[in-house]
Backbone bond lengths (Angstrom), bond angles and torsions (degrees), N, CA, C in turn:
res aa  C-N    CA-C-N  psi(-1)  N-CA   C-N-CA  omega(-1)  CA-C   N-CA-C  phi
1 M - - - 1.450 - - 1.529 108.73 -
2 Q 1.314 115.53 129.02 1.453 120.99 -178.20 1.529 109.41 -92.11
3 T 1.326 115.88 134.87 1.461 121.15 177.53 1.518 108.72 -94.24
4 T 1.315 115.33 131.49 1.458 120.88 177.16 1.521 108.09 -107.11
5 W 1.318 115.80 124.03 1.454 120.78 178.65 1.518 108.68 -99.24
6 L 1.308 115.10 127.55 1.458 119.93 177.32 1.524 109.04 -99.82
7 M 1.286 115.40 125.87 1.457 120.14 176.63 1.526 108.35 -81.95
8 P 1.329 116.54 138.52 1.470 117.80 177.53 1.528 109.98 -65.72
9 V 1.299 115.31 149.07 1.461 121.01 178.70 1.536 107.53 -73.92
10 P 1.335 117.75 125.83 1.472 119.56 179.33 1.527 111.52 -60.76
11 V 1.303 114.93 143.21 1.467 122.32 179.55 1.526 107.81 -105.26
12 W 1.314 115.99 126.80 1.461 120.75 -177.43 1.519 111.24 -122.96
13 V 1.322 115.22 147.33 1.460 123.81 167.35 1.522 104.71 -115.87
14 I 1.316 117.26 123.78 1.465 117.98 -176.40 1.527 111.84 -110.64
15 D 1.307 114.12 148.01 1.453 122.90 177.79 1.529 109.53 -77.77
16 T 1.304 115.74 156.01 1.464 120.76 179.94 1.527 111.79 -56.68
17 K 1.324 117.11 -38.72 1.467 120.52 179.95 1.521 111.45 -62.08
18 V 1.314 116.32 -35.55 1.467 120.90 179.24 1.525 110.04 -67.00
19 L 1.322 116.27 -36.02 1.458 120.53 -179.70 1.519 112.28 -69.58
20 I 1.329 117.36 -42.99 1.467 118.72 -174.75 1.526 113.68 -89.21
21 S 1.304 118.01 -19.01 1.468 121.62 -177.56 1.528 113.76 -54.28
22 P 1.336 119.23 -46.19 1.470 118.22 -179.58 1.524 113.73 -61.72
23 A 1.320 116.73 -29.79 1.461 119.28 179.43 1.525 111.50 -75.05
24 L 1.335 116.62 -21.53 1.466 120.97 -179.43 1.519 113.16 -94.89
25 T 1.336 116.55 -38.71 1.459 121.95 -175.94 1.522 109.53 -135.61
26 A 1.282 116.40 103.01 1.468 120.56 -179.70 1.525 110.61 -71.69
27 G 1.334 115.14 148.82 1.450 120.83 174.13 1.508 115.75 90.41
28 G 1.319 117.83 -0.02 1.459 120.52 179.86 1.521 112.04 -83.78
29 T 1.312 114.45 177.52 1.463 120.55 179.63 1.521 111.30 -59.35
30 C 1.326 116.65 -40.26 1.467 120.49 -178.46 1.526 112.16 -63.70
31 D 1.325 116.40 -21.13 1.465 120.93 177.29 1.526 112.16 -61.79
32 K 1.301 117.82 -21.14 1.465 121.48 -177.01 1.532 112.39 -87.74
33 I 1.328 117.31 -18.86 1.460 121.08 -174.47 1.525 111.88 -73.59
34 L 1.318 117.86 -49.21 1.466 119.85 -177.69 1.526 112.28 -63.95
35 P 1.351 119.51 -44.77 1.462 117.99 175.37 1.533 112.44 -61.30
36 A 1.327 117.03 -36.54 1.471 119.35 177.96 1.528 110.68 -62.73
37 A 1.320 116.46 -38.40 1.470 119.75 177.54 1.531 110.54 -67.94
38 M 1.322 116.59 -42.14 1.469 119.90 -179.67 1.529 111.58 -66.97
39 D 1.336 116.93 -30.46 1.468 121.47 178.82 1.527 113.24 -84.89
40 G 1.331 116.95 -1.71 1.466 120.46 179.32 1.519 114.08 79.16
41 K 1.329 117.97 14.41 1.470 120.94 179.40 1.525 111.70 -79.79
42 I 1.333 116.38 -25.24 1.458 122.56 173.11 1.522 107.91 -136.56
43 R 1.321 115.72 156.28 1.466 121.34 174.79 1.519 107.88 -109.67
44 L 1.314 116.57 132.91 1.457 121.16 176.31 1.515 108.52 -100.06
45 V 1.330 116.36 119.66 1.456 120.13 175.05 1.521 108.02 -103.84
46 W 1.309 115.86 153.56 1.450 121.23 -172.85 1.516 109.42 -157.87
47 N 1.330 115.75 171.34 1.456 120.11 171.11 1.532 108.33 -135.77
48 S 1.301 117.06 173.93 1.470 120.94 -174.93 1.526 113.34 -59.80
49 P 1.350 119.38 -44.69 1.472 117.64 178.18 1.533 112.96 -61.27
50 M 1.316 117.41 -36.56 1.464 120.20 178.22 1.521 110.47 -64.32
51 L 1.330 116.59 -46.11 1.462 120.21 -179.45 1.526 110.66 -63.14
52 A 1.340 116.92 -38.17 1.464 120.46 177.49 1.533 110.30 -63.60
53 E 1.334 116.99 -39.70 1.465 120.09 177.53 1.521 110.79 -65.92
54 Y 1.329 116.90 -44.68 1.466 120.12 177.75 1.528 109.99 -54.71
55 R 1.333 114.90 -47.70 1.467 120.52 -177.21 1.530 110.56 -64.60
56 A 1.335 117.67 -44.81 1.469 121.69 -177.47 1.532 111.44 -64.28
57 V 1.312 117.25 -43.31 1.463 120.31 -179.29 1.524 110.46 -65.73
58 Q 1.307 116.58 -42.42 1.469 119.73 -179.34 1.526 111.97 -66.88
59 A 1.319 116.92 -23.89 1.464 120.66 -178.54 1.526 112.50 -81.80
60 R 1.330 117.42 -8.65 1.462 120.15 179.92 1.529 110.33 -61.25
61 L 1.314 114.94 136.19 1.460 120.48 -176.55 1.526 112.56 -60.18
62 K 1.334 117.75 -31.58 1.469 119.00 -176.86 1.522 112.49 -62.39
63 F 1.339 117.61 -24.51 1.454 120.14 179.72 1.525 112.61 -84.51
64 K 1.300 117.17 -24.80 1.472 122.57 177.48 1.528 112.90 55.98
65 F 1.344 115.96 37.08 1.466 119.86 176.69 1.519 109.23 -78.94
66 S 1.304 116.08 136.41 1.460 120.03 175.38 1.526 108.70 -74.85
67 P 1.324 116.91 157.37 1.468 119.14 176.88 1.529 112.50 -55.72
68 S 1.342 117.30 -33.63 1.468 119.22 180.00 1.529 111.44 -70.56
69 T 1.341 118.00 -33.82 1.465 121.09 176.58 1.521 110.05 -66.60
70 V 1.332 116.32 -44.62 1.468 120.52 177.98 1.525 109.82 -60.34
71 A 1.310 116.43 -45.77 1.467 120.41 -179.24 1.521 111.53 -61.96
72 S 1.330 117.22 -40.75 1.465 119.15 -178.94 1.529 111.54 -69.89
73 L 1.333 117.69 -35.99 1.459 119.94 177.19 1.530 111.45 -67.26
74 L 1.327 116.64 -38.07 1.463 120.05 -179.24 1.522 112.70 -78.79
75 A 1.327 116.92 -18.14 1.469 120.83 -178.43 1.523 113.14 -66.03
76 I 1.333 117.80 -18.83 1.467 119.43 -179.17 1.522 112.44 -75.29
77 F 1.330 118.00 -10.32 1.460 120.77 -179.36 1.520 110.09 -89.43
78 D 1.321 114.99 99.77 1.454 123.59 -178.73 1.533 109.39 -67.18
79 P 1.337 117.63 126.71 1.468 119.31 177.96 1.536 113.12 -55.16
80 G 1.313 117.26 -27.90 1.458 121.24 178.89 1.517 113.61 -71.99
81 E 1.329 116.95 -10.93 1.467 121.29 -179.61 1.527 112.71 -101.16
82 Q 1.333 116.37 10.14 1.456 119.35 178.35 1.529 108.95 -71.15
83 V 1.332 116.46 133.91 1.459 122.51 -176.49 1.519 109.37 -123.45
84 D 1.322 115.84 136.20 1.455 121.30 173.25 1.524 106.71 -91.35
85 F 1.326 116.12 93.36 1.456 120.44 -175.75 1.521 112.15 -63.41
86 T 1.332 118.07 -26.17 1.461 120.33 -179.63 1.528 111.54 -69.10
87 A 1.326 116.56 -21.93 1.462 120.69 -178.59 1.527 112.45 -90.49
88 L 1.328 117.25 -2.88 1.461 121.05 -177.45 1.520 111.16 -96.09
89 S 1.302 115.68 150.14 1.456 120.34 172.81 1.522 108.63 -79.55
90 L 1.312 117.10 165.50 1.455 121.21 178.66 1.529 110.89 -59.15
91 C 1.323 117.67 -38.91 1.476 120.47 179.20 1.518 110.91 -63.03
92 Q 1.327 117.72 -40.10 1.459 120.28 178.90 1.524 111.09 -67.11
93 I 1.321 117.09 -39.32 1.462 120.33 178.48 1.507 110.31 -64.98
94 L 1.327 117.51 -44.02 1.463 120.05 178.78 1.516 111.17 -62.97
95 T 1.326 117.21 -35.34 1.464 120.44 177.49 1.525 110.34 -63.76
96 I 1.326 117.56 -41.43 1.462 121.07 177.93 1.526 109.66 -64.35
97 W 1.333 117.21 -47.21 1.459 121.40 -176.74 1.512 112.04 -64.68
98 H 1.318 117.41 -32.28 1.467 119.78 -174.60 1.518 114.12 -105.21
99 S 1.320 117.54 10.37 1.473 120.13 178.94 1.501 110.63 -70.77
């Protein structure tokens, strides 16, 4: 009988620049993060202030993102992955950051 080991899906917290970079410059390293999240290869965790920042930055006129582009970028944040970072210990936060 063969044993199959499943590796846990890495948990990531991404910076606003990482989120908007693929929409501004195609082909960069950040271009690989969003597809990996959509394919379930990584999990993106977030909290309400982070999502508000993502939304506010994307709404800046200098980026000229359409409402549909903003909506599609924010759609990758699963409500089930929302984390209350204030309720976590430092060890738990480091585990999330380094997963």
